[in-house]
All heavy atoms as an XYZ file, in Angstrom:
879
protein
N      10.080     16.552      3.289
C      10.994     15.857      2.367
C      11.011     14.418      2.605
O      11.136     14.031      3.889
C      12.343     16.606      2.612
C      13.487     15.909      1.883
S      13.694     16.898      0.523
C      15.034     16.644     -0.386
N      10.940     13.635      1.699
C      11.160     12.181      1.880
C      12.611     11.759      1.959
O      13.488     12.147      1.242
C      10.363     11.431      0.632
C       8.969     11.814      0.590
C      10.677      9.947      0.764
C       8.288     11.193     -0.656
N      12.877     11.095      3.030
C      14.291     10.447      3.135
C      14.180      9.015      2.545
O      13.407      8.162      2.937
C      14.546     10.215      4.686
O      15.708      9.492      4.791
N      15.037      8.842      1.554
C      15.103      7.620      0.765
C      15.461      6.464      1.581
O      15.171      5.375      1.216
C      15.907      7.861     -0.529
C      15.346      8.695     -1.524
C      16.147      8.486     -2.821
C      15.317      8.374     -3.979
N      15.399      7.550     -4.876
N      16.028      6.727      2.745
C      16.607      5.616      3.399
C      15.496      5.027      4.515
O      15.701      4.123      5.164
C      17.750      5.966      4.309
O      17.457      7.029      5.158
N      14.376      5.733      4.594
C      13.248      5.188      5.565
C      12.099      4.650      4.794
O      11.912      5.020      3.591
C      12.827      6.398      6.367
C      13.891      6.863      7.361
O      14.586      6.003      7.883
N      13.964      8.174      7.559
N      11.355      3.721      5.376
C      10.166      3.272      4.870
C       9.225      4.409      4.581
O       9.413      5.448      5.286
C       9.531      2.336      5.800
C      10.740      1.959      6.686
C      11.685      2.995      6.744
N       8.252      4.261      3.647
C       7.329      5.372      3.391
C       5.934      4.929      3.587
O       5.461      3.905      2.945
C       7.424      5.776      1.825
C       6.620      6.826      1.393
C       6.799      8.237      2.043
C       6.803      7.116     -0.183
N       5.173      5.474      4.475
C       3.813      5.106      4.695
C       3.029      5.988      3.762
O       3.113      7.160      3.547
C       3.343      5.626      6.168
C       1.897      5.229      6.439
C       1.587      3.936      6.928
C       1.017      6.139      6.479
C       0.289      3.598      7.101
C      -0.361      5.915      6.566
C      -0.779      4.571      6.987
N       2.128      5.165      3.050
C       1.391      5.748      1.867
C      -0.217      5.865      2.282
O      -0.714      4.822      2.611
C       1.422      4.863      0.658
C       0.567      5.476     -0.572
C       2.916      4.744      0.186
N      -0.587      7.030      2.415
C      -2.076      7.135      2.701
C      -2.986      6.541      1.585
O      -2.486      6.473      0.455
C      -2.466      8.684      2.738
C      -3.718      8.947      3.274
N      -4.941      8.772      2.627
C      -4.047      9.459      4.578
C      -5.870      9.103      3.447
N      -5.376      9.604      4.615
N      -4.046      6.039      1.971
C      -4.896      5.197      1.038
C      -5.560      6.208      0.046
O      -6.156      5.695     -0.969
C      -5.836      4.295      1.808
O      -6.729      5.163      2.645
N      -5.623      7.393      0.338
C      -6.296      8.397     -0.669
C      -5.352      8.610     -1.833
O      -4.263      9.187     -1.653
C      -6.549      9.618      0.002
C      -7.149     10.711     -0.971
O      -7.258     10.439     -2.128
O      -7.346     11.833     -0.503
N      -5.539      8.085     -3.077
C      -4.648      8.119     -4.099
C      -4.508      9.476     -4.771
O      -3.603      9.755     -5.562
C      -4.777      7.071     -5.247
C      -6.217      7.282     -5.881
C      -4.703      5.646     -4.662
C      -6.462      6.341     -7.043
N      -5.498     10.336     -4.340
C      -5.437     11.650     -4.857
C      -4.012     12.408     -4.619
O      -3.419     13.156     -5.384
N      -3.566     12.285     -3.347
C      -2.266     13.023     -2.956
C      -1.165     12.264     -3.739
O      -0.218     13.027     -4.122
C      -2.191     12.798     -1.490
C      -3.015     13.656     -0.609
N      -3.089     14.967     -0.599
C      -4.063     13.216      0.081
C      -3.981     15.452      0.155
N      -4.763     14.315      0.477
N      -1.310     11.013     -3.987
C      -0.078     10.362     -4.706
C      -0.161     10.877     -6.254
O       0.802     11.098     -6.773
C      -0.285      8.880     -4.760
N      -1.428     11.030     -6.720
C      -1.526     11.608     -8.108
C      -0.866     13.102     -8.155
O      -0.276     13.410     -9.193
C      -2.916     11.557     -8.510
C      -3.503     10.197     -8.733
S      -2.605      9.273    -10.000
C      -3.370      9.990    -11.469
N      -1.106     13.795     -7.117
C      -0.414     15.112     -7.232
C       1.096     15.134     -7.174
O       1.687     15.799     -7.949
C      -0.962     16.042     -5.890
C      -2.392     16.474     -5.930
C      -2.695     17.138     -4.575
C      -2.583     17.555     -7.068
N       1.611     14.212     -6.369
C       2.970     14.034     -6.502
C       3.539     13.612     -7.759
O       4.551     14.072     -8.188
C       3.483     12.939     -5.338
N       2.715     12.774     -8.370
C       3.135     12.196     -9.734
C       3.093     13.322    -10.757
O       4.104     13.533    -11.444
C       2.184     11.089    -10.145
C       2.498     10.779    -11.735
C       2.458      9.906     -9.302
N       2.077     14.178    -10.627
C       1.928     15.306    -11.601
C       3.048     16.297    -11.416
O       3.622     16.693    -12.394
C       0.603     15.999    -11.263
C       0.259     17.087    -12.327
C      -1.091     17.582    -12.005
C      -1.318     18.830    -13.014
N      -2.706     19.388    -12.686
N       3.484     16.601    -10.187
C       4.569     17.533     -9.869
C       5.927     17.029    -10.448
O       6.922     17.716    -10.732
C       4.699     17.764     -8.491
C       3.460     18.661     -7.983
C       3.578     18.970     -6.473
N       2.449     19.604     -6.024
C       1.831     19.276     -4.785
N       2.418     18.423     -4.031
N       0.798     19.868     -4.469
N       6.061     15.756    -10.536
C       7.293     15.075    -10.886
C       7.489     14.877    -12.356
O       8.519     14.393    -12.896
C       7.520     13.742    -10.136
O       6.669     12.762    -10.689
N       6.536     14.931    -13.057
C       6.393     14.662    -14.533
C       6.476     13.129    -14.749
O       6.806     12.729    -15.962
C       7.450     15.366    -15.317
C       7.152     16.951    -15.466
O       5.986     17.237    -15.525
O       8.173     17.640    -15.501
N       6.383     12.380    -13.965
C       6.254     10.920    -14.085
C       5.008     10.388    -14.874
O       3.950     11.142    -14.660
C       6.127     10.156    -12.705
C       6.419      8.676    -12.707
C       7.643      8.131    -12.669
C       5.341      7.905    -12.783
C       7.799      6.784    -12.581
C       5.552      6.508    -12.829
C       6.794      5.853    -12.695
O       6.935      4.554    -12.707
N       5.152      9.556    -15.777
C       4.059      9.153    -16.703
C       3.234      8.078    -16.024
O       3.801      7.085    -15.849
C       4.650      8.826    -17.975
C       5.281      9.837    -18.750
C       4.594     11.183    -19.011
C       5.366     12.162    -19.627
N       5.036     13.608    -19.294
N       2.017      8.258    -15.893
C       1.073      7.221    -15.427
C       0.383      6.624    -16.613
O      -0.181      7.250    -17.496
C      -0.018      7.869    -14.488
C       0.596      8.402    -13.234
C      -1.120      6.999    -14.233
C       0.898      7.391    -12.179
N       0.234      5.272    -16.541
C      -0.418      4.528    -17.643
C      -1.980      4.509    -17.217
O      -2.249      3.981    -16.080
C       0.051      3.079    -17.659
S      -0.898      2.036    -18.795
N      -2.892      5.143    -17.916
C      -4.194      5.225    -17.546
C      -4.999      3.942    -17.397
O      -5.846      3.755    -16.499
C      -4.918      5.969    -18.700
C      -3.745      6.569    -19.471
C      -2.489      5.792    -19.186
N      -4.396      2.898    -18.106
C      -5.039      1.582    -17.910
C      -4.517      0.752    -16.703
O      -5.069     -0.288    -16.489
C      -4.698      0.778    -19.048
C      -5.439      1.358    -20.468
O      -6.455      2.005    -20.222
N      -4.748      1.088    -21.519
N      -3.438      1.323    -16.123
C      -2.869      0.486    -14.869
C      -2.551      1.633    -13.779
O      -1.331      1.735    -13.457
C      -1.703     -0.218    -15.402
C      -1.960     -1.413    -16.131
C      -0.845     -2.188    -16.653
O       0.289     -1.837    -16.169
O      -0.891     -3.266    -17.304
N      -3.530      2.396    -13.336
C      -3.184      3.327    -12.500
C      -2.443      2.997    -11.195
O      -1.592      3.537    -10.673
C      -4.570      4.307    -12.247
C      -4.915      5.105    -13.422
C      -4.263      5.280    -10.989
C      -6.132      5.665    -13.319
N      -3.144      1.970    -10.585
C      -2.526      1.442     -9.404
C      -1.031      0.927     -9.509
O      -0.251      1.305     -8.755
C      -3.269      0.265     -8.771
C      -4.735      0.647     -8.186
C      -5.866      0.658     -9.045
O      -5.644      0.528    -10.284
N      -7.079      0.730     -8.620
N      -0.760      0.141    -10.538
C       0.535     -0.163    -10.807
C       1.527      0.900    -11.078
O       2.521      0.942    -10.648
C       0.475     -1.235    -12.060
C       1.959     -1.675    -12.577
C       2.972     -1.927    -11.468
N       3.243     -3.412    -11.590
C       3.910     -3.897    -10.501
N       4.338     -3.353     -9.508
N       4.228     -5.229    -10.584
N       1.038      1.876    -11.839
C       1.845      3.083    -12.061
C       2.138      3.792    -10.793
O       3.321      4.329    -10.709
C       1.130      3.976    -13.135
O       1.084      3.230    -14.343
N       1.090      3.980     -9.909
C       1.370      4.668     -8.596
C       2.365      3.909     -7.867
O       3.250      4.521     -7.198
C       0.020      4.901     -7.966
C      -0.746      6.021     -8.572
C      -2.164      6.081     -7.749
C      -0.092      7.390     -8.453
N       2.112      2.598     -7.804
C       3.054      1.901     -6.948
C       4.439      1.991     -7.472
O       5.446      2.067     -6.693
C       2.582      0.387     -6.945
C       3.464     -0.473     -6.105
C       3.199     -0.602     -4.748
C       4.614     -1.154     -6.688
C       3.972     -1.482     -3.907
C       5.374     -1.982     -5.770
C       5.127     -2.104     -4.482
N       4.588      1.893     -8.805
C       5.992      1.954     -9.319
C       6.651      3.393     -9.154
O       7.807      3.421     -8.674
C       6.089      1.709    -10.810
C       5.563      0.324    -11.249
O       5.756     -0.551    -10.265
O       5.322      0.044    -12.432
N       5.813      4.385     -9.203
C       6.273      5.789     -8.945
C       6.726      5.831     -7.375
O       7.737      6.304     -7.093
C       5.222      6.784     -9.166
C       5.506      8.179     -8.579
C       6.508      8.946     -9.149
C       4.931      8.686     -7.465
C       6.883     10.185     -8.580
C       5.209      9.926     -6.947
C       6.137     10.684     -7.489
N       5.909      5.423     -6.573
C       6.138      5.496     -5.071
C       7.359      4.705     -4.793
O       8.246      5.067     -3.887
C       4.970      5.058     -4.223
C       3.814      5.983     -4.292
C       2.472      5.367     -3.702
C       4.043      7.271     -3.647
N       7.464      3.514     -5.423
C       8.805      2.711     -5.261
C       9.977      3.430     -5.560
O      11.099      3.105     -4.930
C       8.672      1.421     -6.063
O       7.603      0.782     -5.658
N       9.985      4.352     -6.500
C      11.220      5.083     -6.912
C      11.573      6.087     -5.768
O      12.635      6.670     -5.835
C      11.036      5.764     -8.214
O      10.107      6.847     -8.091
C      10.647      4.861     -9.284
N      10.735      6.460     -4.900
C      10.978      7.547     -3.956
C      11.763      6.941     -2.783
O      12.183      7.893     -1.915
C       9.624      8.065     -3.468
C       8.783      8.617     -4.529
C       9.444      9.686     -5.350
O       9.851     10.634     -4.883
N       9.586      9.343     -6.656
N      12.030      5.742     -2.676
C      12.814      5.316     -1.510
C      13.865      4.214     -1.876
O      13.619      3.531     -2.868
C      11.852      4.623     -0.375
C      10.929      3.664     -0.963
C      11.122      5.848      0.289
C      10.002      3.047      0.048
N      14.853      4.085     -1.060
C      16.019      3.120     -1.545
C      15.437      1.576     -1.517
O      15.956      0.827     -2.402
C      17.148      3.115     -0.600
C      17.859      4.519     -0.635
O      17.857      5.129     -1.831
O      18.509      5.021      0.220
N      14.522      1.319     -0.705
C      14.129     -0.093     -0.669
C      13.097     -0.469     -1.699
O      12.626     -1.592     -1.716
C      13.394     -0.388      0.738
N      12.691      0.572     -2.571
C      11.727      0.233     -3.624
C      10.391     -0.196     -3.000
O      10.017      0.342     -1.944
N       9.734     -1.110     -3.622
C       8.351     -1.591     -3.168
C       8.354     -2.036     -1.752
O       7.401     -2.017     -1.057
N       9.485     -2.627     -1.372
C       9.584     -3.182      0.016
C       9.579     -2.242      1.108
O       9.272     -2.598      2.262
C      10.814     -4.132     -0.004
N       9.877     -0.979      0.706
C       9.804      0.053      1.710
C       8.559      0.846      1.822
O       8.457      1.794      2.496
N       7.534      0.336      1.088
C       6.246      1.105      1.155
C       5.298      0.480      2.056
O       5.187     -0.805      2.171
C       5.684      1.085     -0.320
C       6.396      1.774     -1.374
C       5.676      1.589     -2.702
C       6.520      3.339     -1.020
N       4.632      1.265      2.873
C       3.745      0.609      3.823
C       2.356      1.301      3.680
O       2.312      2.415      3.571
C       4.158      0.901      5.370
C       5.583      0.278      5.540
C       3.127      0.393      6.341
C       6.266      0.652      6.927
N       1.375      0.469      3.578
C      -0.052      0.946      3.394
C      -1.007      0.559      4.461
O      -0.890     -0.601      5.097
C      -0.621      0.308      2.061
C       0.233      0.499      0.842
C       1.280     -0.319      0.495
C      -0.109      1.628     -0.095
C       2.023     -0.139     -0.634
C       0.725      1.990     -1.105
C       1.668      1.063     -1.400
N      -1.976      1.374      4.780
C      -3.058      0.801      5.636
C      -3.815     -0.236      4.964
O      -4.078     -0.122      3.816
C      -3.883      2.194      5.833
C      -3.740      2.847      4.663
C      -2.251      2.604      4.180
N      -4.155     -1.264      5.728
C      -4.919     -2.403      5.095
C      -6.128     -2.733      6.055
O      -6.512     -3.917      6.489
C      -4.068     -3.604      5.020
N      -6.773     -1.683      6.498
C      -7.935     -1.782      7.476
C      -8.974     -2.551      6.988
O      -9.411     -2.418      5.797
C      -8.387     -0.402      7.987
C      -7.215      0.459      8.504
C      -7.582      1.809      8.792
C      -5.961      0.019      8.865
C      -6.664      2.644      9.357
C      -5.034      0.913      9.379
C      -5.347      2.219      9.564
N      -9.457     -3.309      7.793
C     -10.761     -4.132      7.480
C     -11.734     -4.151      8.620
O     -11.264     -4.584      9.751
C     -10.443     -5.595      6.997
C     -11.645     -6.490      6.719
O     -12.499     -6.702      7.649
N     -11.793     -6.743      5.463
N     -12.854     -3.612      8.595
C     -13.760     -3.397      9.700
C     -14.656     -4.568      9.880
O     -15.653     -4.436     10.718
C     -14.517     -2.087      9.511
C     -13.557     -0.921      9.455
C     -13.351     -0.197      8.200
C     -12.796     -0.593     10.565
C     -12.497      0.839      8.189
C     -11.856      0.436     10.416
C     -11.698      1.095      9.338
O     -10.766      2.184      9.230
N     -14.673     -5.621      9.138
C     -15.553     -6.694      9.126
C     -15.403     -7.524     10.459
O     -16.316     -8.172     10.975
C     -15.509     -7.581      7.992
C     -15.841     -6.842      6.796
C     -17.244     -6.205      6.762
O     -18.170     -6.819      7.192
N     -17.254     -4.998      6.405
N     -14.255     -7.439     11.093
C     -13.902     -8.314     12.414
C     -14.963     -7.930     13.355
O     -15.411     -8.819     14.269
C     -12.547     -7.935     12.834
C     -12.133     -8.794     13.980
C     -11.870    -10.088     13.840
C     -12.052     -8.152     15.302
C     -11.524    -10.813     15.002
C     -11.826     -8.786     16.378
C     -11.496    -10.310     16.306
O     -11.205    -10.926     17.353
N     -15.459     -6.808     13.598
C     -16.386     -6.301     14.577
C     -17.726     -7.149     14.515
O     -18.240     -7.520     15.623
N     -18.092     -7.500     13.346
C     -19.340     -8.410     13.271
C     -19.010     -9.921     13.118
O     -19.762    -10.748     13.576
C     -20.188     -7.839     12.145
O     -19.523     -8.039     10.928
N     -17.957    -10.250     12.450
C     -17.667    -11.693     12.208
C     -16.716    -12.337     13.297
O     -16.790    -13.517     13.363
C     -17.034    -11.874     10.932
O     -15.688    -11.230     10.992
C     -17.895    -11.208      9.787
N     -15.977    -11.523     13.968
C     -14.894    -12.060     14.802
C     -13.929    -13.042     14.064
O     -13.351    -13.882     14.750
C     -15.494    -12.636     16.110
C     -16.261    -11.725     16.995
C     -15.298    -10.677     17.606
N     -15.881    -10.026     18.575
C     -15.653     -8.730     18.808
N     -14.860     -8.090     18.176
N     -16.306     -8.039     19.829
N     -13.818    -12.879     12.808
C     -12.880    -13.628     11.987
C     -11.989    -12.664     11.235
O     -12.428    -11.860     10.572
C     -13.636    -14.662     11.094
C     -14.347    -15.568     11.890
C     -15.108    -16.515     10.833
C     -15.945    -17.568     11.639
N     -16.805    -18.393     10.778
N     -10.702    -12.935     11.115
C      -9.802    -12.147     10.379
C      -8.865    -13.096      9.636
O      -8.134    -13.779     10.274
C      -9.046    -11.113     11.192
C      -8.081    -10.240     10.429
C      -8.548     -9.452      9.532
C      -6.625    -10.356     10.697
C      -7.619     -8.657      8.751
C      -5.785     -9.525     10.055
C      -6.227     -8.636      9.110
N      -8.899    -13.054      8.263
C      -8.069    -13.879      7.443
C      -7.051    -12.865      6.881
O      -7.269    -12.075      5.893
C      -8.888    -14.523      6.336
C      -8.007    -15.512      5.470
O      -6.713    -15.142      5.347
O      -8.465    -16.497      5.191
N      -5.799    -12.958      7.435
C      -4.712    -11.980      6.831
C      -4.563    -12.018      5.380
O      -4.439    -10.950      4.804
C      -3.409    -12.354      7.697
C      -2.254    -11.536      7.090
C      -3.478    -12.031      9.090
N      -4.635    -13.096      4.671
C      -4.422    -13.282      3.322
C      -5.590    -12.835      2.410
O      -5.426    -12.332      1.292
C      -4.036    -14.748      3.061
C      -2.742    -15.174      3.577
C      -1.536    -14.432      3.193
O      -1.439    -14.185      2.031
N      -0.525    -14.144      4.093
N      -6.803    -13.208      2.951
C      -7.827    -13.100      2.171
C      -8.846    -11.826      2.428
O      -9.567    -11.381      1.436
C      -8.849    -14.346      2.201
C      -8.196    -15.539      1.785
C      -7.696    -15.507      0.214
O      -8.427    -15.059     -0.528
N      -6.387    -15.952      0.089
N      -8.853    -11.315      3.627
C      -9.796    -10.250      3.887
C      -9.368     -8.973      3.063
O      -8.263     -8.554      3.126
C      -9.881     -9.978      5.471
C     -10.663    -10.978      6.022
O     -11.207    -11.898      5.545
O     -10.733    -10.814      7.374
N     -10.391     -8.425      2.433
C     -10.184     -7.236      1.680
C      -9.594     -5.989      2.399
O     -10.009     -5.862      3.633
C     -11.438     -6.742      0.948
N      -8.937     -5.158      1.786
C      -8.488     -3.918      2.355
C      -9.767     -2.946      2.137
O     -10.055     -2.817      0.929
C      -7.196     -3.348      1.751
C      -6.898     -1.922      2.285
C      -6.075     -4.251      2.059
N     -10.219     -2.267      3.140
C     -11.470     -1.498      3.033
C     -11.142     -0.025      2.954
O     -12.156      0.866      2.984
C     -12.484     -1.853      4.056
C     -12.956     -3.236      3.989
C     -13.918     -3.611      4.955
O     -14.000     -2.899      6.154
O     -14.641     -4.603      4.897
N      -9.923      0.430      2.819
C      -9.603      1.843      2.872
C      -8.833      2.420      1.681
O      -8.052      3.190      1.929
C      -8.831      2.145      4.231
C      -9.715      2.031      5.415
C      -7.580      1.329      4.258
N      -9.026      1.864      0.639
C      -8.452      2.413     -0.652
C      -8.082      1.376     -1.743
O      -7.899      0.198     -1.497
N      -8.132      1.906     -2.816
C      -7.913      1.140     -4.085
C      -6.370      0.683     -4.285
O      -6.196     -0.482     -4.490
C      -8.198      1.816     -5.358
C      -9.677      2.319     -5.545
C      -9.921      3.239     -6.696
C     -10.495      1.080     -5.567
N      -5.550      1.518     -3.790
C      -4.027      1.128     -3.884
C      -3.704      0.090     -3.017
O      -3.122     -0.856     -3.439
C      -3.158      2.377     -3.882
C      -1.835      2.274     -4.182
C      -1.504      1.583     -5.579
C      -1.033      3.496     -3.986
N      -3.933      0.101     -1.719
C      -3.502     -0.964     -0.858
C      -4.332     -2.241     -1.164
O      -3.666     -3.377     -1.035
C      -3.984     -0.415      0.637
C      -4.446      0.952      0.463
C      -4.555      1.324     -0.974
N      -5.491     -2.158     -1.642
C      -6.196     -3.510     -2.014
C      -5.399     -3.989     -3.350
O      -5.404     -5.202     -3.376
C      -7.704     -3.152     -2.317
C      -8.522     -4.272     -2.831
C      -8.632     -5.494     -1.842
O      -8.135     -5.510     -0.672
O      -9.170     -6.441     -2.202
N      -5.098     -3.106     -4.156
C      -4.346     -3.688     -5.371
C      -3.045     -4.350     -4.921
O      -2.773     -5.476     -5.474
C      -4.128     -2.530     -6.305
C      -3.396     -2.855     -7.369
C      -3.777     -3.441     -8.632
C      -1.809     -3.019     -7.566
N      -2.779     -3.745     -9.518
C      -1.577     -3.391     -8.936
C      -0.754     -2.617     -6.734
C      -0.292     -3.647     -9.332
C       0.530     -2.805     -7.283
C       0.716     -3.302     -8.455
N      -2.360     -3.807     -3.975
C      -1.127     -4.426     -3.448
C      -1.487     -5.756     -2.755
O      -0.839     -6.748     -3.089
C      -0.558     -3.462     -2.419
C       0.636     -4.160     -1.677
C       0.053     -2.211     -2.994
N      -2.629     -5.868     -2.006
C      -2.968     -7.158     -1.454
C      -3.228     -8.149     -2.577
O      -2.887     -9.328     -2.394
C      -4.187     -6.923     -0.485
C      -4.552     -8.228      0.147
C      -5.890     -8.062      0.858
N      -6.992     -8.147     -0.123
C      -7.463     -9.209     -0.611
N      -7.033    -10.297     -0.328
N      -8.458     -9.194     -1.513
N      -3.816     -7.671     -3.513
C      -4.384     -8.776     -4.509
C      -3.172     -9.132     -5.607
O      -3.303    -10.152     -6.119
C      -5.537     -8.252     -5.284
C      -6.816     -8.177     -4.503
C      -7.894     -7.453     -5.145
C      -8.989     -8.381     -5.487
N     -10.082     -7.620     -6.303
N      -2.389     -8.231     -5.831
C      -1.407     -8.383     -6.940
C       0.122     -8.542     -6.575
O       0.870     -8.904     -7.448
C      -1.513     -7.164     -7.820
C      -2.805     -7.207     -8.677
O      -3.137     -7.899     -9.438
N      -3.634     -6.236     -8.033
N       0.481     -8.389     -5.374
C       1.839     -8.523     -4.946
C       2.115     -9.548     -3.911
O       1.093     -9.833     -3.225
C       2.413     -7.209     -4.637
C       2.515     -6.032     -5.556
C       2.928     -4.809     -4.949
C       3.287     -6.379     -6.760
N       3.193    -10.150     -3.705
C       3.542    -10.944     -2.585
C       3.603     -9.965     -1.514
O       4.582     -9.141     -1.459
C       4.884    -11.694     -2.861
C       5.226    -12.691     -1.805
C       4.108    -13.715     -1.560
C       6.561    -13.325     -2.121
N       2.773    -10.005     -0.527
C       2.719     -8.994      0.462
C       2.863     -9.694      1.901
O       2.608    -10.764      2.143
C       1.375     -8.215      0.413
C       0.227     -8.964      0.768
C      -0.300     -9.264      2.056
C      -0.426     -9.682     -0.358
C      -1.417    -10.080      2.238
C      -1.457    -10.510      0.041
C      -2.093    -10.544      1.313
N       3.052     -8.769      2.854
C       3.134     -9.102      4.294
C       2.115     -8.196      4.923
O       2.138     -6.978      4.722
C       4.398     -8.847      4.853
C       4.650     -9.373      6.201
C       4.766    -10.853      6.389
O       5.158    -11.469      5.386
O       4.479    -11.453      7.481
N       1.245     -8.822      5.723
C       0.188     -7.987      6.452
C       0.228     -8.204      7.932
O       0.230     -9.353      8.353
C      -1.236     -8.342      5.939
C      -2.424     -7.544      6.300
C      -3.656     -7.941      5.738
N      -4.759     -7.073      5.904
C      -5.979     -7.243      5.295
N      -6.169     -8.240      4.450
N      -6.885     -6.398      5.496
N       0.099     -7.130      8.692
C       0.175     -7.368     10.093
C      -1.131     -8.152     10.576
O      -2.169     -8.099      9.795
C       0.267     -6.041     10.855
O      -0.790     -5.197     10.565
C       1.612     -5.386     10.613
N      -1.023     -8.729     11.613
C      -2.225     -9.580     12.039
C      -3.126     -8.915     13.049
O      -3.828     -9.400     13.883
C      -1.669    -10.875     12.722
C      -0.804    -11.620     11.691
C      -0.316    -12.973     12.237
N       0.399    -13.724     11.441
C      -0.127    -14.407     10.330
N      -1.366    -14.558     10.217
N       0.654    -15.097      9.521
N      -3.154     -7.697     12.945
C      -4.161     -6.784     13.858
C      -5.598     -6.750     13.123
O      -5.641     -6.189     11.897
C      -3.593     -5.416     13.947
C      -4.576     -4.612     14.848
C      -2.255     -5.484     14.576
N      -6.594     -7.287     13.641
C      -7.883     -7.386     12.921
C      -8.369     -6.198     12.245
O      -8.789     -6.174     11.152
C      -8.939     -7.921     13.922
C      -7.923     -8.735     15.016
C      -6.648     -7.924     15.000
N      -8.608     -5.128     13.077
C      -9.166     -3.898     12.494
C      -8.148     -2.966     11.742
O      -8.409     -2.507     10.650
C      -9.762     -2.933     13.554
C     -11.108     -3.473     14.142
C     -11.118     -3.880     15.428
C     -12.171     -3.583     13.329
C     -12.283     -4.371     15.947
C     -13.403     -4.098     13.863
C     -13.389     -4.403     15.119
N      -7.002     -2.811     12.349
C      -5.943     -1.836     11.913
C      -4.783     -2.506     11.348
O      -3.636     -2.216     11.947
C      -5.783     -0.783     12.901
C      -6.966     -0.077     13.340
C      -7.541     -0.222     14.650
C      -7.659      0.659     12.393
C      -8.685      0.438     15.054
C      -8.847      1.368     12.824
C      -9.405      1.187     14.124
N      -4.806     -3.341     10.377
C      -3.665     -3.984      9.794
C      -3.005     -3.040      8.856
O      -3.457     -2.107      8.430
C      -3.942     -5.249      9.297
O      -4.772     -5.165      8.171
N      -1.628     -3.395      8.588
C      -0.937     -2.650      7.620
C      -0.310     -3.768      6.599
O      -0.043     -4.850      6.960
C       0.260     -1.779      8.249
C      -0.393     -0.653      9.009
C      -0.716     -0.924     10.342
C      -0.579      0.525      8.511
C      -1.253      0.120     11.129
C      -1.206      1.551      9.252
C      -1.467      1.329     10.511
N       0.099     -3.257      5.486
C       0.448     -4.093      4.358
C       1.764     -3.516      3.738
O       2.002     -2.308      3.593
C      -0.557     -4.478      3.421
C      -0.296     -5.644      2.597
C      -0.906     -3.217      2.552
C      -1.595     -6.027      1.753
N       2.572     -4.400      3.284
C       3.774     -4.124      2.485
C       4.338     -5.143      1.690
O       3.721     -6.377      1.943
C       4.941     -3.606      3.477
O       6.022     -3.255      2.703
N       5.095     -4.986      0.660
C       5.668     -6.045     -0.014
C       6.415     -7.072      0.912
O       6.854     -6.701      1.948
C       6.582     -5.677     -1.121
C       5.995     -5.345     -2.426
C       6.844     -5.312     -3.591
O       7.591     -4.335     -3.709
O       6.930     -6.206     -4.416
N       6.426     -8.346      0.571
C       6.954     -9.407      1.471
C       8.336     -9.054      1.975
O       8.561     -9.522      3.154
C       6.973    -10.767      0.659
C       7.286    -11.876      1.517
N       6.484    -12.326      2.402
C       8.470    -12.643      1.463
C       7.044    -13.439      3.034
N       8.263    -13.528      2.399
N       9.182     -8.305      1.304
C      10.502     -8.198      1.875
C      10.606     -7.345      3.200
O      11.684     -7.498      3.943
C      11.418     -7.346      0.749
C      11.092     -7.817     -0.584
N      10.804     -9.038     -0.911
C      11.210     -7.281     -1.766
C      10.694     -9.250     -2.231
N      10.985     -8.145     -2.693
N       9.596     -6.676      3.540
C       9.770     -5.980      4.783
C       8.921     -6.584      5.941
O       7.845     -6.918      5.729
C       9.124     -4.607      4.503
C       9.079     -3.391      5.598
C      10.628     -3.158      5.974
C       8.311     -2.352      5.312
N       9.573     -6.985      6.996
C       8.923     -7.739      8.059
C       8.278     -6.686      8.976
O       8.897     -5.862      9.624
C       9.992     -8.464      8.850
C       9.406     -9.364      9.827
O       8.220     -9.402     10.004
N      10.198    -10.065     10.453
N       6.907     -6.792      8.992
C       6.111     -5.801      9.764
C       5.714     -6.366     11.101
O       5.017     -5.809     11.823
C       4.957     -5.332      8.959
C       5.149     -4.553      7.642
C       3.792     -4.407      7.068
C       5.721     -3.276      7.988
N       6.066     -7.546     11.513
C       5.497     -8.175     12.739
C       6.463     -7.822     13.878
O       7.654     -7.549     13.909
C       5.607     -9.688     12.471
C       4.542    -10.097     11.616
C       4.376    -11.635     11.557
N       3.693    -11.807     10.253
C       3.705    -12.965      9.785
N       4.390    -13.944     10.089
N       2.980    -13.095      8.645
């Protein structure tokens, strides 16, 4: 059971989110799947989108030894990468295993 008062960690596999959507009868826009999933997940907690936390792992640091919190792609899922590209977000500064959320949630 999801507690609406706590942040929600969202796995990067959108298949599980799609199952939750299907069970709830929430309508997904086929042309904007990531936006629709984000909106659905936002309704599951009191903080809305600011309470959603996504993995934002990027494995390039191992070879480059450079990590750009704002620009480096999320390599573990379409939904977290969509959040990084389309919303005002906050990303932790851990090179391999960073996490991302809308800007309102301070993850540092």
